[in-house]
Phi, psi and omega in degrees: 000322182300323180294327179282333175294323180294311181301319181294322188287324179292309175305315180298313181292318178301315176300319174299320178294319180296314181300313180299314179296323177288330177294310185299321179297316178292316175301321182294315178291332177285322173297319180290326176293333179273355179295134178272149176296128180233153178229169170213158177202161174249124184250123176287133176232079187293341177268004176286131183234335191212180174298329178298312173307310178298321179293319180301313175299312177309312182300314175301312183297323180297334177272344181280117183302131178099337178277125184247348177204147175205155174225115174262132181234097183287341178286312180272355173063049174211165179232125174260131188226146181227133184215157171278125181292341178273356183230352177193176178215174189294319176307318183291317178298318172302318178299315184298318181297321176295327182286337175282355175103019188232145172295141180225102190049239182272003173264131179272155181303145177291125183302317183295317176294319181298317184297333184275351183298158172288157188298329180293338182263003177273159175300148179302323177295347181255015179085006176266197182094172180257138178288133174277142182166000000 
């Protein structure tokens, strides 16, 4: 009888291990199947001039559904953005930057938003920009 208990114990634990492995494999494949398609792009933002401009764009992108990561670089005048393709697209993201008051590739800044920018964030031809010195 003792031998059958040992055999039962080994069988029980082997079945338990197999069930756990099957569960982990199923969970991993389900997680992989649920990964969303994502893209990234670099958008030229030639009118971005300072950290204030950078923060303003970051605030707009933070509210944009589907955008999960962004890097605004006012020195190189571009925005690197990552988004989920089932929730937004590149044109919508460019429109968000334009709505913040800045040019984004081929999308020009929203005129009303641009007017509301502080002087330092406006184009030099409009009397804005930072003084060199």
